[in-house]
TORMIMI-917919 format. One line per 3 residues: number of its first residue (from 1); for each residue x, y, z of C-alpha. Coordinates in steps of 0.2 Angstrom, whole numbers, always signed. Example, Ala and Ser with C-alpha at 12.3 -4.5 7.8 and 13.67 -1.06 7.14 Angstrom:
residues 2
1 = +62 -22 +39  +68 -5 +36 $
//
This chain:
residues 376
1 = +86 +725 -684  +102 +715 -687  +106 +714 -669 $
4 = +88 +707 -666  +91 +694 -679  +107 +690 -672 $
7 = +100 +688 -654  +85 +677 -660  +96 +666 -671 $
10 = +108 +663 -656  +94 +659 -645  +86 +647 -658 $
13 = +103 +638 -660  +105 +635 -641  +87 +628 -640 $
16 = +91 +616 -655  +108 +611 -648  +100 +607 -631 $
19 = +87 +596 -640  +101 +587 -650  +111 +584 -634 $
22 = +96 +576 -626  +94 +564 -641  +112 +560 -641 $
25 = +115 +541 -641  +123 +532 -627  +129 +517 -637 $
28 = +143 +526 -645  +156 +513 -638  +158 +494 -638 $
31 = +152 +485 -623  +157 +467 -626  +174 +459 -623 $
34 = +182 +442 -622  +196 +439 -609  +209 +426 -609 $
37 = +223 +424 -596  +236 +411 -589  +248 +411 -575 $
40 = +253 +405 -558  +243 +400 -543  +245 +397 -525 $
43 = +233 +387 -514  +235 +393 -497  +224 +381 -487 $
46 = +218 +368 -482  +233 +356 -484  +236 +340 -474 $
49 = +253 +338 -465  +267 +334 -477  +258 +341 -492 $
52 = +262 +358 -501  +264 +366 -518  +278 +377 -524 $
55 = +276 +396 -521  +269 +400 -533  +265 +385 -543 $
58 = +260 +382 -561  +247 +384 -568  +230 +392 -570 $
61 = +220 +397 -585  +205 +408 -587  +193 +413 -600 $
64 = +178 +425 -598  +165 +436 -607  +162 +454 -601 $
67 = +148 +466 -604  +149 +484 -599  +132 +494 -595 $
70 = +142 +510 -597  +160 +516 -596  +161 +512 -577 $
73 = +151 +497 -573  +148 +480 -580  +146 +461 -577 $
76 = +157 +446 -583  +155 +427 -582  +172 +418 -582 $
79 = +178 +400 -581  +195 +396 -572  +205 +380 -571 $
82 = +219 +377 -558  +231 +363 -557  +239 +359 -540 $
85 = +254 +347 -539  +267 +343 -526  +281 +355 -522 $
88 = +299 +350 -519  +297 +346 -501  +279 +338 -502 $
91 = +273 +321 -504  +265 +317 -521  +248 +322 -526 $
94 = +239 +329 -542  +223 +340 -540  +212 +350 -551 $
97 = +201 +364 -547  +188 +371 -559  +176 +386 -556 $
100 = +162 +396 -564  +159 +414 -558  +147 +429 -561 $
103 = +156 +445 -556  +153 +463 -556  +166 +474 -564 $
106 = +170 +492 -560  +181 +502 -571  +192 +510 -558 $
109 = +202 +520 -572  +187 +530 -576  +180 +531 -559 $
112 = +197 +539 -553  +199 +549 -569  +214 +541 -576 $
115 = +211 +550 -592  +218 +566 -584  +235 +558 -585 $
118 = +235 +543 -597  +225 +536 -611  +236 +520 -611 $
121 = +234 +512 -594  +218 +506 -586  +212 +497 -570 $
124 = +197 +486 -567  +191 +479 -551  +180 +464 -550 $
127 = +171 +453 -537  +157 +440 -537  +151 +422 -532 $
130 = +151 +406 -541  +153 +387 -539  +169 +376 -539 $
133 = +174 +358 -541  +190 +350 -533  +196 +333 -539 $
136 = +212 +324 -534  +221 +307 -537  +219 +305 -518 $
139 = +200 +303 -518  +186 +298 -529  +172 +309 -534 $
142 = +171 +327 -534  +171 +340 -520  +159 +354 -525 $
145 = +161 +371 -517  +154 +388 -517  +166 +402 -519 $
148 = +169 +421 -517  +182 +429 -529  +189 +447 -529 $
151 = +203 +455 -538  +211 +469 -549  +216 +469 -567 $
154 = +229 +481 -574  +227 +486 -592  +238 +492 -606 $
157 = +229 +497 -621  +238 +490 -637  +225 +496 -649 $
160 = +206 +500 -649  +203 +481 -651  +216 +473 -639 $
163 = +222 +477 -621  +236 +468 -612  +231 +463 -594 $
166 = +239 +458 -578  +227 +451 -565  +228 +446 -546 $
169 = +213 +437 -538  +209 +430 -522  +197 +415 -520 $
172 = +188 +409 -505  +179 +392 -505  +165 +388 -494 $
175 = +160 +370 -489  +177 +363 -496  +176 +346 -488 $
178 = +193 +340 -495  +211 +347 -493  +219 +353 -509 $
181 = +230 +338 -509  +214 +327 -507  +220 +316 -493 $
184 = +209 +323 -479  +190 +324 -477  +184 +338 -465 $
187 = +170 +350 -467  +180 +366 -465  +167 +379 -469 $
190 = +173 +395 -478  +191 +390 -476  +198 +386 -493 $
193 = +209 +400 -499  +220 +402 -515  +228 +416 -525 $
196 = +229 +418 -544  +241 +429 -554  +238 +429 -573 $
199 = +243 +439 -588  +232 +439 -604  +223 +449 -617 $
202 = +206 +457 -618  +198 +457 -636  +185 +470 -638 $
205 = +170 +466 -649  +159 +478 -658  +157 +490 -673 $
208 = +162 +506 -664  +179 +513 -663  +182 +512 -644 $
211 = +177 +500 -630  +169 +507 -614  +185 +504 -605 $
214 = +193 +519 -614  +179 +530 -617  +176 +546 -607 $
217 = +157 +550 -607  +152 +568 -607  +136 +578 -609 $
220 = +146 +590 -619  +135 +602 -630  +136 +598 -649 $
223 = +145 +613 -654  +143 +610 -673  +124 +614 -671 $
226 = +128 +631 -664  +141 +634 -677  +129 +630 -691 $
229 = +116 +641 -684  +128 +656 -683  +133 +653 -701 $
232 = +115 +654 -706  +114 +670 -696  +128 +677 -706 $
235 = +118 +674 -722  +103 +682 -715  +112 +697 -710 $
238 = +120 +699 -727  +102 +699 -735  +96 +713 -723 $
241 = +98 +730 -731  +106 +744 -720  +93 +755 -711 $
244 = +93 +774 -708  +84 +783 -694  +82 +801 -698 $
247 = +77 +813 -684  +73 +830 -693  +71 +840 -677 $
250 = +89 +836 -671  +96 +833 -688  +103 +816 -682 $
253 = +106 +803 -695  +112 +786 -689  +124 +778 -700 $
256 = +121 +761 -708  +127 +746 -698  +140 +737 -709 $
259 = +140 +718 -710  +159 +717 -706  +156 +726 -689 $
262 = +144 +713 -684  +155 +698 -689  +170 +706 -680 $
265 = +159 +708 -664  +154 +690 -665  +172 +684 -667 $
268 = +178 +695 -653  +163 +690 -642  +168 +671 -644 $
271 = +153 +666 -654  +166 +657 -665  +178 +646 -656 $
274 = +188 +631 -661  +187 +616 -649  +199 +601 -645 $
277 = +199 +584 -637  +208 +581 -621  +227 +583 -622 $
280 = +226 +586 -641  +231 +601 -652  +222 +596 -668 $
283 = +204 +604 -669  +189 +593 -668  +180 +591 -684 $
286 = +165 +601 -678  +175 +616 -676  +180 +619 -694 $
289 = +165 +630 -697  +172 +643 -684  +189 +643 -694 $
292 = +180 +646 -710  +171 +661 -703  +187 +669 -697 $
295 = +196 +665 -713  +182 +673 -723  +183 +688 -713 $
298 = +201 +690 -714  +200 +688 -733  +187 +702 -735 $
301 = +196 +713 -723  +215 +713 -728  +220 +726 -716 $
304 = +213 +716 -701  +225 +707 -690  +219 +694 -677 $
307 = +225 +686 -660  +223 +667 -660  +221 +664 -641 $
310 = +224 +646 -635  +216 +639 -619  +217 +623 -609 $
313 = +207 +615 -595  +214 +615 -577  +219 +597 -577 $
316 = +238 +595 -576  +253 +606 -572  +252 +625 -577 $
319 = +268 +623 -587  +261 +609 -597  +244 +618 -600 $
322 = +254 +634 -606  +263 +623 -619  +247 +614 -624 $
325 = +237 +631 -626  +251 +637 -637  +251 +622 -648 $
328 = +233 +623 -650  +234 +641 -656  +248 +637 -667 $
331 = +238 +623 -675  +225 +635 -680  +237 +648 -686 $
334 = +245 +635 -697  +228 +631 -705  +225 +649 -708 $
337 = +242 +651 -716  +239 +636 -727  +223 +645 -733 $
340 = +233 +660 -739  +233 +672 -724  +250 +680 -721 $
343 = +259 +675 -705  +261 +693 -700  +243 +695 -698 $
346 = +241 +681 -686  +247 +683 -668  +248 +668 -656 $
349 = +243 +670 -638  +245 +656 -626  +233 +658 -612 $
352 = +236 +642 -602  +223 +635 -591  +206 +644 -591 $
355 = +203 +647 -573  +186 +654 -576  +178 +638 -580 $
358 = +174 +625 -567  +188 +612 -564  +177 +598 -557 $
361 = +164 +598 -571  +169 +586 -585  +158 +596 -597 $
364 = +165 +613 -592  +183 +606 -595  +179 +600 -612 $
367 = +172 +618 -616  +188 +625 -609  +199 +616 -622 $
370 = +197 +629 -636  +205 +643 -646  +196 +660 -647 $
373 = +200 +675 -658  +202 +694 -656  +201 +705 -671 $
376 = +213 +720 -671 $
//
């Protein structure tokens, strides 16, 4: 009877967990950011004979607003202002160029799984189209152009709200009628070319803890629901009286099934596991229920000892995963020791990377980062 209850409860838990996963919100990260940058520029062409700028030359300023649809793709609108003046070996001129662009953004850091080796450095790619305007002291009026812009932005996360950036962009102008020095008029088609290099800041907006740039989205099952169902199962089992099956003909009497045997079997069968975030040795909050079950069992069974078995996913070197799995197991051991369990009853086993779980699946990797138990 108790085994039937256990099986039905576990099945119910899995159904409920699946339903909760489907309802899981996708808006658990911030999507908006403001981007500021300033640096050096180099207009490459066109120039009239005798005119040039320094390489590179000051200065360029940029400001933009970005929105991420998810943690990999988004859009931004940005404004740029370039100042072009004569270099050391050039005739005098002073030109200004302004642009407004709409660009698509790809979070290359998430696409290339930077999270497997760093949580500090990121990389964005961006490209788009816009309009530009060239003005110079060598001609009157404004030279309107179309432009294509593409570039890459390196990121260093300073906090959950601010990232330091370094950007390199290339701009191609279409229908640029004047040279950058403003002295010649010639319809040059898609011939305007300049390069910008800037450093700046990205300021993340929103009420959530992290921005999409630094979030790894997973369809990981909500393990807390399973732990809660198993805890309810334990209470149900405790309220079921032991049963006896008597067969007179054969004089066989089945002994009552004890509660502690069922709990022991569930622990050894990994119904209770402690889970961890990537590259962390502190259990996630949802795993405290599993530790409570193991702690209760050890208190009720003072002669029992237990193996605390640490696991890691397959990302990274085997030596590091061995150390990480050991750190996770020791972290759980420390929790049990602080709760009053003697250290002599707790044996740490570093199992390293769990090769039985699919390496290429992000969900599977998250389930691999765990501590399991073996009652002895």
